MARZAPA-781497 format. One record per residue (C-alpha): residue number from 1; residue in three letters; x, y, z. Coordinates in steps of 0.2 Angstrom, whole numbers, plus 5000, padded with zeros to 4 digits. Each point is the difference from the previous one (the first is absolute). Layout:
// residues N
NUM|ALA|X|Y|Z
...
END
This chain:
// residues 579
1|MET|5339|5486|5433
2|ASN|4988|5004|5014
3|ASP|4988|5013|4997
4|ASN|5002|5009|5017
5|ALA|4987|5013|4996
6|SER|4987|4985|5001
7|LEU|5005|4999|5018
8|ALA|4989|5014|5004
9|LEU|4984|4990|4995
10|GLY|4988|4995|5013
11|GLY|5002|5013|5013
12|SER|4999|5019|5003
13|PRO|5016|5010|5000
14|ARG|5010|5002|5015
15|SER|5017|5008|4998
16|GLY|4999|4993|4982
17|LEU|4996|4983|5006
18|GLY|4985|4989|4995
19|GLY|4995|4982|4998
20|LEU|5012|4987|5007
21|PRO|5013|5013|5007
22|GLN|4987|5009|5009
23|ARG|4993|4984|5007
24|LEU|5017|4995|5006
25|VAL|5003|5016|5009
26|GLN|4982|5000|5007
27|ASP|5003|4983|5007
28|GLY|5016|5006|5008
29|LEU|5011|4987|4990
30|VAL|5010|5014|4992
31|ASP|5005|5018|5006
32|GLU|4993|5013|4988
33|SER|5018|5008|4997
34|ALA|5007|4982|4996
35|MET|4986|4997|4988
36|LEU|5003|5016|4991
37|SER|5018|4995|4999
38|ALA|4996|4983|4994
39|ILE|4989|5007|4986
40|ALA|5014|5011|4994
41|ASP|5013|4986|5000
42|ALA|4988|4988|4991
43|LYS|4997|5014|4986
44|ASP|5019|5002|4999
45|ARG|5003|4981|4999
46|LYS|4985|4997|4989
47|THR|4994|4987|5012
48|SER|4985|4997|5011
49|VAL|4997|5009|5016
50|VAL|4996|4984|5009
51|THR|5017|4993|4994
52|GLN|5009|5015|5007
53|LEU|4991|4999|5017
54|VAL|5005|4981|5002
55|ASN|5018|5001|4993
56|LYS|5004|5015|5012
57|GLY|4992|4991|5015
58|ILE|4987|5014|5003
59|ALA|4985|4988|5000
60|ASN|4997|4982|5001
61|ALA|4995|4991|4983
62|ARG|4986|4991|5008
63|ASP|4992|5015|5009
64|ILE|5001|5009|4983
65|ALA|4991|4986|4991
66|ILE|4986|4999|5013
67|ALA|4998|5019|4999
68|ALA|4999|4999|4981
69|ALA|4988|4986|5000
70|ASN|4988|5009|5012
71|GLU|5002|5017|4991
72|PHE|4996|4993|4983
73|GLY|4990|4985|5003
74|VAL|5012|4989|4991
75|PRO|5003|4982|5006
76|LEU|5016|4996|5010
77|ILE|5009|4983|4999
78|ASP|5016|4993|5007
79|LEU|5012|4996|4986
80|ASP|5008|4986|5011
81|ALA|4984|4990|4998
82|MET|5000|5002|4981
83|VAL|5007|4988|4987
84|ILE|5005|5011|4985
85|ASP|4994|4994|4983
86|LEU|5014|5002|4988
87|ASP|4989|4999|4985
88|THR|4989|5014|5007
89|MET|5016|5010|5003
90|LYS|5005|4998|4981
91|LEU|4985|5010|4996
92|VAL|5010|5016|5005
93|SER|5018|5003|4994
94|ASP|5014|5000|5012
95|LYS|5004|5018|4995
96|LEU|4983|5006|5006
97|LEU|5000|4989|5016
98|ALA|5017|5008|5004
99|LYS|4995|5017|4995
100|HIS|4984|5001|5011
101|ARG|5004|4987|5013
102|VAL|4983|4990|4998
103|LEU|4997|4982|5000
104|PRO|4986|4991|4990
105|LEU|4993|4987|5011
106|PHE|4986|4991|4991
107|ARG|4987|5003|4986
108|ARG|4981|4997|4999
109|GLY|4994|5001|4982
110|LYS|5005|5017|4993
111|ARG|5005|5007|5018
112|LEU|5018|5000|5006
113|PHE|5002|5001|5019
114|LEU|5016|5011|5004
115|ALA|5009|5001|5016
116|VAL|5005|5018|5004
117|SER|5007|5009|5016
118|ASP|4992|5016|4995
119|PRO|4982|4999|4992
120|THR|5002|5019|4995
121|HIS|5014|4995|4988
122|LEU|4988|5003|4985
123|SER|5013|5002|4986
124|ALA|5006|4982|5004
125|ILE|4982|4993|4999
126|ASP|4996|5010|4984
127|GLU|5016|4994|4991
128|ILE|4998|4982|5005
129|LYS|4981|5001|4995
130|PHE|5005|5007|4983
131|ALA|5014|4987|4998
132|THR|4990|4985|5004
133|GLY|4983|5005|4993
134|MET|4992|4994|5017
135|GLY|4991|5008|5014
136|ILE|5010|5003|5015
137|GLU|4995|4996|5018
138|ALA|5012|5007|5013
139|ILE|5004|4990|5016
140|VAL|5010|5008|5014
141|VAL|5016|4991|5006
142|GLU|5015|5005|5012
143|ASP|5013|5010|4990
144|ASP|5015|4990|5007
145|LYS|4992|4983|4996
146|LEU|4995|5006|4983
147|GLN|5018|5004|4995
148|LYS|5007|4984|5007
149|THR|4986|4989|4992
150|LEU|5002|5010|4983
151|ASP|5018|4997|5000
152|LYS|4998|4981|5003
153|ALA|4986|4998|4988
154|ILE|5010|5009|4986
155|GLU|5015|4989|5004
156|GLN|4990|4984|4999
157|ALA|4992|5005|4984
158|ASP|5016|5006|4991
159|THR|5014|4990|5006
160|SER|4993|4983|4994
161|MET|5005|4996|4982
162|PRO|4983|4993|4995
163|ASN|4992|5017|5002
164|LEU|5013|5010|4991
165|GLY|4992|4997|4983
166|ASP|4986|5012|5003
167|ASP|4999|5017|4990
168|GLU|5002|5009|5016
169|GLY|5017|5007|5006
170|VAL|5006|5010|4984
171|ASP|5010|5011|5012
172|LEU|5009|4984|5006
173|GLU|5005|4996|4982
174|ASN|5006|5018|4996
175|LEU|5008|5003|5017
176|GLU|5016|5011|4996
177|THR|5016|4991|5004
178|SER|5018|5004|4995
179|GLY|5016|4990|5000
180|GLY|4995|4987|4987
181|ASP|5006|4999|4982
182|PRO|4987|5008|4989
183|GLU|5002|4986|4986
184|LEU|4998|4986|5013
185|GLU|4985|5009|5007
186|ASP|4991|5000|4983
187|ASP|5004|4982|4997
188|ASN|4992|4995|5017
189|SER|4985|5011|5000
190|ASP|4989|4990|4988
191|VAL|4981|4997|5004
192|GLU|5003|4982|5007
193|ASP|5013|5007|5012
194|ALA|4989|5014|5006
195|PRO|4994|4990|5016
196|ILE|5018|4997|5005
197|VAL|5004|5019|4998
198|ARG|4985|5004|5011
199|PHE|5004|4987|5013
200|VAL|5018|5005|5002
201|ASN|4995|5019|5001
202|LYS|4986|4996|5012
203|VAL|5012|4990|5012
204|LEU|5013|5014|5000
205|LEU|4986|5013|5003
206|ASP|4993|4990|5014
207|ALA|5017|4998|5008
208|ILE|5002|5019|5000
209|ARG|4983|5002|5008
210|ARG|5002|4987|5013
211|GLY|5017|5007|5005
212|ALA|5011|4985|4995
213|SER|5018|5001|5000
214|ASP|5003|4986|4988
215|VAL|4991|4990|4987
216|HIS|5004|4981|4996
217|PHE|4995|4991|4984
218|GLU|5004|4982|5004
219|PRO|4998|4985|4988
220|TYR|4999|4982|5007
221|GLU|4997|4983|4991
222|LYS|4981|5001|5002
223|VAL|4996|5017|5007
224|TYR|5005|5018|4997
225|ARG|4998|5012|5014
226|VAL|5002|5019|5003
227|ARG|5004|5006|5017
228|TYR|5002|5018|5008
229|ARG|5012|5004|5014
230|ILE|4989|5011|5012
231|ASP|5007|5006|5016
232|GLY|5014|4988|4998
233|ILE|4989|4984|4998
234|LEU|4997|4991|4983
235|LYS|4982|4997|4996
236|GLU|4993|4991|4984
237|VAL|4988|5011|4990
238|ALA|4997|4991|4984
239|SER|5002|4983|4992
240|PRO|4998|5001|4981
241|PRO|5001|4984|4989
242|VAL|5018|4993|5000
243|GLN|4999|5000|4980
244|LEU|5001|5019|5000
245|ALA|5017|5000|5010
246|GLN|5011|5004|4985
247|LYS|4988|5013|4993
248|ILE|4999|5009|5017
249|SER|5019|5000|5002
250|ALA|5002|5006|4982
251|ARG|4989|5014|5003
252|VAL|5009|5006|5015
253|LYS|5017|4998|4991
254|VAL|4994|5011|4986
255|MET|4994|5013|5012
256|SER|5017|5000|5008
257|ARG|5011|5000|4985
258|LEU|5007|4982|5002
259|ASP|5004|4988|4987
260|ILE|4984|4989|4998
261|ALA|5010|4987|4990
262|GLU|5013|4997|5014
263|ARG|4993|4988|5014
264|ARG|5016|4992|5006
265|VAL|5008|5014|5010
266|PRO|4994|5013|5013
267|GLN|4995|5017|4993
268|ASP|4997|5017|5008
269|GLY|4989|5014|4994
270|ARG|4989|5014|5005
271|ILE|4982|5006|4997
272|LYS|4993|5017|5002
273|MET|4981|5000|5002
274|LYS|4991|5017|4998
275|LEU|4985|5001|5011
276|SER|4996|5019|4997
277|LYS|5008|5015|4993
278|THR|5009|5003|5017
279|ARG|5003|4983|5006
280|ALA|5010|4985|4993
281|ILE|5006|4984|5009
282|ASP|5016|4991|4995
283|PHE|5002|4981|5001
284|ARG|5017|4992|5001
285|VAL|4998|4983|4991
286|SER|5010|4984|5002
287|SER|4998|4984|4991
288|CYS|5007|4984|5004
289|PRO|4999|4983|4991
290|THR|4992|4986|5011
291|LEU|4995|4982|4996
292|PHE|4983|5004|4993
293|GLY|5003|5017|4992
294|GLU|5006|5017|5005
295|LYS|4996|5007|5017
296|ILE|4999|5019|5000
297|VAL|5000|5012|5015
298|LEU|4996|5018|4999
299|ARG|5006|5012|5014
300|ILE|4988|5015|5001
301|LEU|5010|5016|5001
302|ASP|4989|5015|5006
303|PRO|5009|5017|4999
304|SER|4988|5006|5013
305|SER|5007|4989|5013
306|ALA|5016|5010|5000
307|MET|4990|5016|5003
308|LEU|4992|4994|5016
309|GLY|5012|5010|5011
310|ILE|5010|4993|5014
311|ASP|4986|5002|5013
312|ALA|4990|4987|4991
313|LEU|5013|4986|5000
314|GLY|4998|4995|5019
315|TYR|5016|5007|5007
316|GLU|5000|5004|5019
317|GLY|5003|5019|5003
318|PHE|5018|4998|5005
319|GLN|5004|4988|4986
320|ARG|4993|5012|4987
321|ASP|5010|5014|5007
322|LEU|5016|4990|4999
323|TYR|4996|4996|4982
324|LEU|4997|5018|4996
325|LYS|5016|5005|5009
326|TYR|5011|4989|4990
327|LEU|4991|5004|4984
328|ALA|5005|5019|5003
329|LYS|5018|4996|5002
330|PRO|5011|5004|4984
331|GLN|5010|4983|5001
332|GLY|4999|4983|5007
333|MET|4991|4984|4995
334|ILE|4982|4995|5005
335|LEU|4997|4981|4998
336|VAL|4982|4992|5000
337|THR|4999|4982|5003
338|GLY|4987|4986|5000
339|PRO|4994|4986|4990
340|THR|4991|5001|4983
341|GLY|4983|5009|5002
342|SER|5004|5008|5016
343|GLY|4998|5018|4994
344|LYS|5018|5005|4997
345|THR|4997|5008|4984
346|VAL|4986|5011|5007
347|SER|5011|5006|5014
348|LEU|5014|5004|4988
349|TYR|4989|5009|4988
350|THR|4991|5010|5014
351|GLY|5018|5006|5005
352|LEU|5004|5004|4983
353|ASN|4984|5010|4998
354|ILE|5004|5010|5015
355|LEU|5017|5004|4993
356|ASN|4993|5004|4982
357|ARG|5003|5018|4999
358|GLU|5006|5012|4987
359|ASP|5017|5003|5008
360|THR|5004|4981|5002
361|ASN|5006|4988|4986
362|ILE|4994|4983|5003
363|SER|5005|4984|4990
364|THR|4994|4982|5003
365|ALA|5006|4984|4993
366|GLU|4986|4986|5001
367|ASP|4996|4983|4993
368|PRO|4988|5006|4994
369|ALA|4994|5017|5005
370|GLU|4983|4996|5008
371|ILE|4992|5017|5003
372|ASN|5002|5015|4988
373|LEU|5005|5015|5010
374|PRO|5001|5017|4990
375|GLY|5015|5009|5004
376|VAL|5010|4985|5004
377|ASN|5013|4993|4987
378|GLN|4995|4981|5000
379|VAL|5011|4987|4992
380|ASN|4996|4982|4996
381|VAL|5015|4989|5002
382|ASN|5003|4988|4986
383|PRO|5014|4987|5003
384|LYS|4998|4993|4983
385|VAL|5008|5016|4992
386|GLY|5012|5004|5015
387|LEU|4989|5012|5009
388|THR|5001|4993|5018
389|PHE|4997|5008|5016
390|ALA|5018|5004|5002
391|ALA|5001|5007|4982
392|ALA|4985|5011|5003
393|LEU|5008|5006|5017
394|ARG|5016|5005|4991
395|ALA|4990|5010|4987
396|PHE|4990|5008|5014
397|LEU|5016|5006|5009
398|ARG|5005|5010|4984
399|GLN|4983|5008|4998
400|ASP|5001|5012|5015
401|PRO|4988|4990|5012
402|ASP|4993|5006|5017
403|VAL|4990|4984|5003
404|VAL|5003|4982|4993
405|MET|4988|4986|5002
406|VAL|5006|4982|4996
407|GLY|4986|4987|4999
408|GLU|5009|4987|5008
409|ILE|5018|4996|5006
410|ARG|5004|4983|4994
411|ASP|5018|4999|4998
412|LEU|5017|5007|5007
413|GLU|5003|5011|4985
414|THR|4983|5009|5002
415|ALA|5002|5001|5019
416|GLU|5017|5008|4998
417|ILE|4995|5013|4988
418|ALA|4985|5004|5010
419|ILE|5010|5002|5016
420|LYS|5013|5011|4991
421|ALA|4986|5011|4994
422|ALA|4993|5002|5017
423|GLN|5018|5004|5006
424|THR|5002|5014|4987
425|GLY|4986|5012|5004
426|HIS|4985|4990|4993
427|LEU|4984|4993|5008
428|VAL|4998|4982|4995
429|LEU|4984|4990|5002
430|SER|4999|4981|4997
431|THR|4993|4983|5005
432|LEU|5007|4984|5006
433|HIS|4991|4983|5004
434|THR|5003|4997|5019
435|ASN|4989|4995|5015
436|ASP|5004|5016|5010
437|ALA|5010|5015|5002
438|PRO|5015|4993|5010
439|GLN|5002|4986|4987
440|THR|5001|5012|4986
441|LEU|5017|5006|5006
442|THR|5007|4983|5002
443|ARG|4993|4996|4983
444|LEU|5010|5014|4992
445|ILE|5016|4993|5009
446|ASP|4996|4983|4993
447|MET|4999|5007|4982
448|GLY|5018|5006|5003
449|VAL|4998|5019|5004
450|LYS|5013|5006|5012
451|PRO|4993|5003|5018
452|TYR|5007|5018|5001
453|ALA|4991|5004|4984
454|ILE|4983|4994|5007
455|ALA|5003|5009|5016
456|THR|5003|5017|4992
457|SER|4988|4999|4986
458|VAL|4984|4991|5005
459|SER|4989|5013|5010
460|LEU|4983|4992|5002
461|ILE|4992|4982|4998
462|ILE|4982|4997|4999
463|ALA|4994|4982|5001
464|GLN|4981|4998|4997
465|ARG|4986|4988|4998
466|LEU|4982|5001|4994
467|ALA|4986|4994|5011
468|ARG|4981|5000|4996
469|LYS|4990|5013|5009
470|LEU|4985|4995|5010
471|CYS|4983|5006|4993
472|ASN|4994|5015|5011
473|THR|4982|4995|4997
474|CYS|5000|4982|5006
475|LYS|5016|4997|5011
476|THR|4996|4992|5017
477|LEU|5008|5001|5017
478|ILE|5008|4984|5005
479|ASP|5005|4994|5017
480|ILE|5018|4995|5002
481|PRO|5007|4994|5017
482|ALA|5014|5011|5007
483|GLU|5012|4985|5000
484|ALA|4997|4998|4981
485|LEU|5003|5019|4997
486|LEU|5016|5000|5010
487|LYS|5006|4984|4990
488|GLU|4996|5009|4984
489|GLY|5012|5014|5005
490|PHE|4990|5014|5008
491|SER|5007|5008|5015
492|GLU|4994|4998|5018
493|GLU|4995|5018|5000
494|ASP|4990|4999|4984
495|VAL|4991|4984|5007
496|ALA|4997|5009|5017
497|ALA|4993|5015|4991
498|GLY|4988|4989|4990
499|ILE|5002|4995|4982
500|LYS|4984|5000|4988
501|ALA|5004|4988|4987
502|TYR|4989|4998|4985
503|GLY|4997|4986|4988
504|PRO|4992|4998|4983
505|LYS|4982|4995|4997
506|GLY|4994|5004|4982
507|CYS|4987|5011|4993
508|PRO|4993|5005|4983
509|SER|5013|5015|4999
510|CYS|5016|4989|5003
511|SER|5008|4984|4996
512|ASP|5002|4988|5014
513|GLY|5000|5014|5013
514|TYR|5014|5009|4992
515|LYS|5000|5015|4988
516|GLY|5016|5008|4994
517|ARG|5018|4998|5006
518|LEU|5012|5010|5011
519|GLY|5018|5001|5002
520|ILE|5010|4993|5015
521|TYR|5017|5009|5001
522|GLN|5017|4999|5009
523|VAL|5009|5016|4997
524|MET|5018|4999|5006
525|PRO|5013|5014|4998
526|VAL|5018|4995|4998
527|THR|5007|5009|5015
528|ASP|5018|5002|5006
529|SER|4998|4986|5012
530|ILE|4993|4988|4987
531|GLY|5013|5006|4988
532|ARG|5014|4994|5012
533|ILE|4992|4983|5002
534|ILE|5000|4998|4981
535|MET|5019|5005|4999
536|GLU|5004|4989|5015
537|GLY|4993|4985|4991
538|GLY|4983|4998|5010
539|ASN|4986|4990|4994
540|ALA|4982|5003|4997
541|ILE|4995|4995|5018
542|ASP|5013|5013|5007
543|ILE|4992|5013|4989
544|ALA|4983|4996|5004
545|ASP|5004|5001|5019
546|GLU|5007|5017|4998
547|ALA|4985|5006|4989
548|LYS|4989|4994|5014
549|ARG|5010|5009|5013
550|LEU|4998|5016|4989
551|GLY|4981|4998|5000
552|VAL|4998|4993|4983
553|TRP|4984|4990|4998
554|ASP|5003|4983|4991
555|LEU|4986|4994|4989
556|ARG|4992|4989|5013
557|ARG|4998|5015|5012
558|ALA|4994|5011|4986
559|GLY|4987|4987|4995
560|LEU|4994|4998|5018
561|GLU|4997|5019|5001
562|LYS|4988|4998|4985
563|VAL|4991|4986|5010
564|LYS|4999|5012|5015
565|VAL|4991|5014|4990
566|GLY|4988|4987|4992
567|ALA|5007|5003|4982
568|THR|5004|4981|4997
569|SER|4998|4983|5009
570|LEU|5013|4991|5010
571|GLU|4998|4985|4988
572|GLU|5005|5011|4985
573|VAL|5015|5008|5009
574|ASN|5006|4982|5005
575|SER|4999|4996|4981
576|VAL|5011|5014|4994
577|THR|5013|5002|5014
578|ILE|5013|4989|5007
579|ASP|5003|4998|5018
END
């Protein structure tokens, strides 16, 4: 924890300011009121004032570093020019590094040179001095580069198997997880397996920290690799010895309450990892036998994603209003469509969270329930015992429901019961796997649902994709000829008005020029005119033409609008939308 009182060192009081804050205010880098607010926030968050100033965009990290170096006479270096010595890093535990956000650079005899963004962070220096028994020399670095370099260095030090036999990482061994069989846990936690325990825990923690959506453990004949899916792209992060493949898979299976003796058939399980008293992350686990062992994929289920609110999902204003309008209706069916990993679950859960009130009874049938929502009655379907989507729906209708959510409509029986529920005074939410909204209606007909039932029950269809967002720090303006823009689908009016298209560049704060993802949506209400087309036996093309006439944006149009406002690149939109 930063000792914020120490920030008053080195200068005369001015509205309670001293030292580095005063220097930043005097140099005109930070407004005095903004500085006082940052100091208060840093105290509340138990972090450094420098970190607060950088994270909030109040001041530039490099300007702060130069001011700090001048104020305290401390050397300033550029971390990009440094090669981090992992052996020197191991002199300080990961716990202390993460706690104080400092980075050991090198040692000279009994002196350890420590990279800091805030040289007045005296509590950190004293604690590391005590832990190492060495003299500490502070070196000022830029705060944003410090965090990125620290993350990378810890990852390099801790996700390579040869380094996992150290005495550091007690917290990794004792990380609290649930979902496993206690007896199996005991059998698998002997001393010689401690590195495996720590490795798996570290991989999962890093995945959460880096914002990954999935973790892949993949055995091959001569290599074993671990990959994260970040912003929709798979990236290799570790390659432990292939001889440890069986031990790693056994550890993950123990954590997720799977049968470690059964390696011939796929299995599904779940892990809950407790990060703090107030936050826990769930992992959905799937194992599948391959030629050279079991491949295990974990889907990270963060409950906070359902609490983002509808404004954070990327809907255009009129699309958001349409969604909220049909959510407020007492009956009807809202369908969300798109491929796997397109954000359908988050869209549905956001809607459920809006509807989750004291006066509303909500029941969901899922395979499995991905995000736990207090106040919502969630059921995991289990076909082995006869609890199918259809059986769960029948049970719901006897339990006085207001809102029913079906994880996926896969067959005619489920579709018919869901439609009957929508026709009898219930609001039904569900998903389908189709390319766009018009095709959803014809897909239901292909399943065997009567056209008149579709026309009278389905009220809104949302088709969606996820595209990577351009990094706001480094995105660059690119010149695209007018002819090319017209060919891509922009209107002549848009081209005449001038379109500023941006592309990825790449910088220390992003991955390949992209950071995060945003939704691209087609929100199509099933109007009377579309209902008539369905009952007259019209196809998806007829429905799409009518939707276009009604002003409904298709996925392509919605994607191009994101390009116009500089949110993503044309290349990324082309990769997720179909002409």
